C-alpha positions in Angstrom: 56.5 -11.7 8.8 52.9 -13.0 8.6 51.3 -14.2 5.5 47.5 -14.0 4.9 46.2 -15.8 1.8 42.8 -14.8 0.5 41.3 -17.4 -1.8 38.0 -16.9 -3.6 36.3 -20.2 -4.3 36.6 -21.8 -7.7 33.9 -21.3 -10.3 30.5 -22.5 -9.0 27.7 -24.1 -10.9 25.7 -20.8 -10.7 28.8 -18.8 -11.7 28.8 -21.0 -14.8 25.1 -20.4 -15.4 25.5 -16.6 -14.8 23.1 -16.5 -11.9 23.1 -14.4 -8.7 24.2 -16.8 -6.0 24.8 -15.0 -2.7 24.0 -17.2 0.3 22.4 -19.9 -1.9 24.5 -23.1 -1.4 25.8 -24.4 -4.7 28.8 -26.6 -5.4 31.9 -26.1 -7.6 31.7 -26.7 -11.4 34.2 -29.0 -13.0 36.3 -25.9 -13.8 35.9 -24.7 -10.2 37.3 -28.0 -8.9 40.3 -27.6 -11.3 40.8 -24.0 -10.0 40.7 -25.2 -6.4 43.3 -27.8 -7.1 45.5 -25.4 -9.1 45.3 -22.9 -6.2 46.9 -25.6 -4.0 49.6 -26.2 -6.6 50.3 -22.4 -6.7 50.6 -22.3 -2.9 52.9 -25.3 -3.0 55.1 -23.8 -5.7 55.3 -20.6 -3.6 56.4 -22.7 -0.6 53.3 -21.5 1.4 52.1 -23.9 4.1 48.9 -22.6 5.8 48.8 -23.4 9.5 45.1 -22.6 9.9 42.2 -22.0 7.6 38.9 -20.0 7.8 36.0 -20.4 5.4 32.4 -19.5 5.1 29.7 -22.1 5.8 28.9 -22.5 2.0 30.0 -25.6 0.2 31.8 -23.9 -2.7 34.2 -22.2 -0.2 34.6 -25.2 2.0 35.3 -27.5 -0.9 37.8 -25.0 -2.4 39.7 -25.0 1.0 39.7 -28.8 1.2 40.8 -29.3 -2.4 43.6 -26.8 -2.2 44.8 -28.1 1.1 44.7 -31.7 -0.2 47.4 -30.7 -2.7 49.5 -29.4 0.2 48.8 -32.5 2.3 47.5 -30.1 5.0 43.9 -31.3 5.4 44.7 -31.7 9.1 45.2 -28.1 10.0 42.5 -26.4 12.2 39.6 -25.1 10.2 37.0 -22.6 11.3 33.7 -22.2 9.3 31.7 -19.1 10.0 28.7 -17.5 8.3 30.2 -14.1 8.6 32.6 -15.0 5.8 29.6 -15.8 3.5 29.1 -14.1 0.2 27.0 -10.9 0.3 23.3 -11.7 0.2 21.8 -10.8 -3.1 18.2 -10.6 -1.8 15.4 -11.0 -4.3 18.0 -11.3 -7.1 19.1 -14.7 -5.7 18.9 -17.4 -8.4 18.0 -15.0 -11.2 19.9 -15.0 -14.5 22.1 -11.8 -14.6 21.5 -11.0 -18.3 17.7 -11.5 -17.9 17.8 -9.3 -14.8 19.6 -6.6 -16.7 16.9 -6.8 -19.5 14.2 -6.4 -16.8 15.6 -3.7 -14.6 18.2 -2.1 -17.0 21.9 -2.3 -17.1 22.4 0.8 -15.0 20.2 -0.4 -12.1 21.8 -3.8 -12.0 25.3 -2.3 -12.1 24.4 -0.2 -9.0 23.1 -3.3 -7.2 26.2 -5.3 -8.1 29.0 -2.7 -7.8 28.0 0.2 -5.5 29.3 0.2 -2.0 26.0 1.0 -0.1 23.0 0.1 -2.3 21.6 -3.3 -1.7 19.3 -5.2 -4.1 15.6 -5.6 -3.2 15.2 -7.7 0.0 13.6 -11.1 0.4 10.5 -11.4 2.6 11.1 -13.6 5.7 8.6 -16.1 4.3 10.5 -16.5 1.1 12.1 -20.0 1.1 15.3 -18.4 -0.2 15.6 -16.4 3.1 18.3 -17.8 5.4 15.9 -18.1 8.3 14.8 -21.3 6.6 18.3 -22.8 6.3 19.3 -25.1 9.2 22.9 -24.0 9.2 21.7 -20.7 10.6 19.2 -22.1 13.1 21.4 -21.1 16.1 21.4 -17.4 15.1 18.7 -14.8 16.0 16.4 -14.3 13.1 17.0 -10.6 13.2 20.7 -11.3 12.5 20.0 -12.9 9.2 19.8 -10.6 6.2 17.2 -10.5 3.4 19.6 -8.5 1.3 23.0 -6.9 1.7 25.2 -4.2 0.1 29.0 -4.5 0.3 28.8 -2.0 3.2 26.5 -4.5 5.0 28.9 -7.3 4.2 31.8 -5.3 5.7 29.8 -4.7 8.8 29.8 -8.4 9.6 33.2 -9.4 8.1 35.3 -6.8 9.9 34.2 -7.6 13.5 34.9 -11.3 12.7 38.3 -10.4 11.4 39.1 -8.5 14.5 37.7 -11.0 17.0 38.8 -14.3 15.4 41.1 -14.0 12.4 43.5 -11.3 13.6 44.2 -13.2 16.9 44.7 -16.4 14.9 47.2 -14.5 12.7 49.2 -13.5 15.7 49.5 -17.2 16.7 50.6 -18.5 13.3 52.8 -17.3 10.4 50.6 -18.3 7.5 46.8 -18.3 7.4 44.3 -19.1 4.6 40.9 -17.7 4.1 38.7 -19.4 1.6 35.6 -17.3 1.0 33.8 -15.3 -1.7 34.2 -12.3 -4.0 32.5 -9.8 -1.8 33.4 -11.0 1.7 37.1 -11.0 0.5 36.6 -7.5 -1.1 35.4 -6.4 2.4 38.7 -7.7 3.9 40.7 -6.1 1.1 39.1 -2.7 1.8 40.1 -3.0 5.4 43.6 -4.4 4.8 44.5 -1.8 2.2 42.5 1.1 3.7 40.6 1.7 0.4 37.9 4.3 0.1 34.2 3.4 -0.5 34.7 4.5 -4.1 38.0 2.6 -4.7 36.7 -0.7 -3.5 34.0 -0.7 -6.2 36.6 -1.2 -8.8 38.4 -4.2 -7.1 37.9 -7.6 -8.7 39.0 -10.9 -7.1 39.4 -13.8 -9.5 38.2 -17.3 -8.7 40.8 -19.7 -7.6 43.7 -17.2 -7.5 45.4 -17.0 -4.1 46.1 -13.4 -3.1 49.0 -13.2 -0.6 49.4 -10.4 1.8 52.6 -10.0 3.8 51.9 -8.4 7.2 54.2 -7.2 9.9 53.8 -8.2 13.5 51.1 -5.5 14.0 49.2 -7.0 11.0 49.9 -4.0 8.8 50.2 -4.8 5.1 53.8 -4.6 3.8 53.1 -6.1 0.3 50.7 -8.2 -1.7 50.8 -10.3 -4.8 48.6 -12.7 -6.8 50.1 -16.2 -7.2 48.5 -16.8 -10.5 49.6 -13.5 -12.1 52.7 -13.0 -10.0 51.7 -9.4 -9.3 
């Protein structure tokens, strides 16, 4: 049996401020650090010992991975950081207060941008300093690869090929693997793992700092899943 642990980063400073974050790089809040440490304790209590870890290239996910693995005394395991596990890009909404955005555009429109499968927010222009073409961590990538906005569908289109090319082969080499990432990149993986429809995935929520454990057979088909925090 294989075990795949999906861990959404702990609360970030912009989660605390109720701002759209996306690809913007913010750190964990104090509560987020506590959640990351508690995630490690939950894995320890469940006798889970990851043998490899994948994360996005954003600080909040990387720090969550490190802090949880520190509890397990497993900071030494191989770690792969890749932009394809980043949060979905929130385009022109990046940095905006969610409540103020709802007042400006209306609750219904903001709900569509946040929760629909295929409708992205308004895009950023390439000359906007918030666009990832200006971030040195993506300098090795073709500019055309870097999004100015994304829907969950767009996020799935980059996460799934990475899962198939890198994560799935790693899972075949080890018994327990940890992915520390984000609400929407993990929802994209959940959609694939559970075979959810475009409509069904819109209702899926992933809590911060709560390890979600999938048991997989040798063909990487899901046999069961449960949350370590809730035990369900």
